[in-house]
N, C-alpha and C positions, 0 to 999 in steps of 0.2 A: 792320459798320462801312462807312461811305460811302467813295467814291472821288472825287477832284477831277479835273476835266477843264478845262484852259485853253481857252476858246472862241476865243481870239484868236491862237493859235499858228501855224497852217498858212498856206501861201501863199494859200489860198482861204478863209481864215477869214471867218465862223464856220460856213460850210455843212457841211464834213466833220465838224466837232465836234458840231454840232447833230444831224445825222443819226446819228452814231455813238452819242451819248448816248441818243437815242430807241430805237434798235435794241438796244443793249446792255442798257438797263434793262428792256426788254420780255423779252429772252432770260433775264436773270438775276434780275430784281427787285431788283438792287443799287441803292442810292441813289447818285445822281450830283449832286455840286455842280458847276454849270457857271459858271465865273468869266469875267467880261468886261464890256464896256460894254453896258448894257441896250439902249440905242438901236440899237446895231449889231446885236445879236442879234435884236431884234424887227423889224429892217428886212427880214429874210429869213425870219422865223418868226412864228407866231401862238400865243397862249396855248393855244388849243384843240389845237395839235399835241402838247402835253405833258399833256393831260388824263388823269388817272388814273395817271400815271407818277411814280415816286419821283425826280423831278428838281427840284432847287432852284437858283434863280439867285442868284448873289452878285455884286453890282455892283462893278465896278472903274472908278474915274473915269479912270484913265490908260491910254493905249494906247501900247505900245512900237512904235517903227519897226523894221522888219525889218533895216535896215542900220545901226542905231545901235550905238555902242559900249556894251557891257554895263554897265560901271561908271558911265559918264557918264549913261546912260539911266536907270539905277535911282536915281541921286541926284536927277535932275530929275523923274522920274515914279515916286515910291515906291509909289503905290497902283495899280500895274499888275496885270493878271490873273494873272501868275506869282506875284507877291508875295502877293496876296490868297489864292490857292490854297494856297501853301506854309504860310501862317499857319494855315489850317484844319487842316493836318497837325500842325503844331507844337502847336496847342491841343487835339489829341486828338479833333477832330470828324470827321476822315477818316483812313483808314489808308494812303492813297497818293495820289500826284499824277502827272498826265501832261500834258506839253505837246508840241506840234509846233513850238515856236518855236526861237529861237536857242540852240544848245548852250552857247555862252559865257555868255549871259544866264541860262540855267537853272542852270549851274554856280555862277555868282556868287550868284544868288538863293538857291540851296539852301544854300550855305556860310554866307551871311549870316543866313538865317532858321532853318535846321535845325542848322547846325554840322556838325562832323566827329565820327565815332565815336572814342572815346578810343583813342589810340595809332595812329590812321591819319594818315599825313603828308599824303597827297594822295588825293582820290577819283579813281576811274577809270570809264570807260565800258566796259561789257561787252555782248556780243551773242551770240546764237546764230549759229553758222557752219555751213553745210551741208557734209557730207562724203559719201563714197560710201555710207555706211551711215546712222548717226544724226548728229544735230547735235553739235558740240562748242561750247565757250565760248571766245571770243576777247576778250582785254582787254590793254591799253587800246586803244581805237579812236579816240582823239582828244582826250581831256581834258588830257593832259600830254605836250607835245612833248619837253620836257627832263626826264629822270628820273635818279634815283640808284638804286643797287642795292637799298637798303632799301625804296624805293617798289615796285619790282617784286616783292620778297619779300612785301610786304603784298598786292599785286595777286594773287599766287599763292594766298594764304590765302583771300582773298575770292572768287576764282574757283573754288576748290575747294568752298567753301560753296554758291556759286551753282549749280554743277553738281550737287551733292548734292540741293539743295532743288528746283531747277527741272527738271533732267533725270532725277532719280532714280538717279544714279550713285553707287554706294558706293565709297569710297576712290578718287576720280578720279585718273587719271594726269595729271601736270603736265608740260608741255613748254615749253622756252624757245626762242622763235623766233630762229634764227640762220642763218648761211650754211654750216653744216657740223655734223656730229654730234659731232666731237671737242671736248673741253673747252677746247682752246686756240683754237677758232674764235670769230669774232665780234669786235666792238670791245671797248673796255675795260668798258663798261657790261655787256655780255653775259657777259664772262669773270668779272667780280666778282659778278654776280648768280648765275651758275652755282655759285660757291662757297657762297653763302648757301643756295641751294635744296638743293644736295647735302648740306649739313651738317644739314639738318632731318631729324629722326627721325620727324616727324609728317606730312610731306607726301610723297605718293607721286610722287617726282620721277623722270621718265623720262630727262631729259637734254635736250640740244639737239635741236631738230627743224627740219628744212628746210621751206620753204613747200610743196614737193611732197608731203611726208608729212602735212601738215595734212589734205589732201583724202582720204587713205586712212584717216583716223581712228586714227592711231598714238597719239594722246593725247586726253584729254577736255577739257583746259584748255590753251589756248595763251597764254603770257604774253609781252608785249613792251611797249615804250614807245609812247606815243600817236602819235608821228610815224610810226613804222614800221607800227604796227597800222592806222592810218588809210589809209596808202598800200596796204597789203596788201588791206584790205577793199574799197577803191574799185577797185583793179585787178581784183579777183575779180568784183565786180559788173559792171564794164564788159566784161570778157571773157565773162561769162555772157550779157549782152545781145547782144554781137556774135555769139556762137555761135548763140543763139536766132534772130537775124535771118537768119543764113546758112542755117540749117536751114529756116526758113520760106520763104525765097526759093527754095531748092532744091526743096522739096516742092511748091511751087506753079508750077514752071517748065514742066511738061507733064502731060498726062493720066496717064501711067504713074507719075510721081512723086507725083501727087495720090492715086492709088490706094495707093501705099506709105504716104503720110501717114495715109490712112484706116485701113489695116491696123495702123498703129503708134500710133493715136490715144491709147490708154490709156497707153502708155509715154511719149509726148510730154507728156501731161497731168501725169504723175507728175514728169517732169523740170521742167516749168514751175512746179509747186507747190513743189518743193524749193528752187529758186533765187529764188522770188518774195519780195521784201522785205516785201510786205503780210502774209505769214505771221508774220513776226517782230514787226512792229509798232513796237516801241520798245526802247530800251536803258536799263538802270538806271545811275544814278550811284552805284556801290558805294563805300562809305566815308562817305557823307553819313548823318547820324544821323536817318534817316527815309526812306521810300520816295519817290524822285523819279525818274521815267522821262522820257526825251526821245525823241520820234519825229522823223521827217524832215519838213522844211518842205513837201515835195511829198506828204505823206501824204494819201490819200483817205479815204473813209468806212471801207472795209474795213481799211485799215492802222491807222486810229485805233481801231477795234474790237479789232484784234489787240493793240494797245498796252494797252488797258483790260484785256484778258484777262491779259496778262503782269503788270500791276500787281496784279490780284486774286489770281493764283496766288502771287505773292511775299508778299502780305499774309496769305493763308491759310496759307502755309508758314512764316510767322514768320521770314522771311529776315533782317531787320535784327537781331532778337534773337540769332540764331545767329552773325552776324558780330560783334556786340558781345561775345559769349562767346568766340569762337575767336581773335580778334586778340590780346588780351592774353595768352591762354593760350599761343599759339604763340610770341610774343615773349619771354615770361617763361621758357619752357622752353629756347628757344635761347640765352638769356643765362645759363642755369644757375640761375635763381632758384627 
């Protein structure tokens, strides 16, 4: 089954998307639908660049402005590249969709075109999060600033499925991000969510988890609201960049430290790879009734290829089918049905 790549999403569109589509299709022989305005795409590419590759262009008359409001923009420009691509998924012509465009626009378009999985109140954004050992899953990272306990309960179920399918973790440990381990810690949302997760006989609920414990991989899935998750993720990314720059400046400060850098080259390369957002590529909108992934606007070619790999892995693992199965199963069991 084919994948869809929105060619008009990134800040430097369509260059990273075109390059990613070419390299990914060469590596995997996967068919790629590249959606966007044909004139813009072929202002930086030639037909011969795609010769012999399973890449098909699907023209989109409308181009979304990067700073436009999602709802207003979609009403005014219904035939944009996101909408055209998501319709291919809805029609069964493609198994998943990736855009590096606006998260708000992608969420609005996905809900409008693909809809929600039955019994899911709100979709959420999930991401791989690096720890001292392996990755864990962090969700929500920005789709829902205001949440209710039942939303976070659903996030936990979807996060558990995502960890099982994408990380290969059996019976993943679920942690609720809070300011202390005790059940009484946190705001009202955290305390009420704790009760729901603790009452589940089918989720492996570890309990509350403090931010420092996320990095030691105490749990496989970290659940929080989109406001807190987004701040936590961005703070971590900024701290990683700062530490990297401090190390770089230190190692380059004199001949002796340069020698130290050379001796530690392998370790430094491993560290850089672990915290590099290009490795992660994109985040899924879990709860949408179809595979829809969102990358960063600053995504380059490598990050976009990483995003395509994530979409393919999720499609091959039948992620959406399993979420469809598990959400009603968990909720019916918890209600005693």
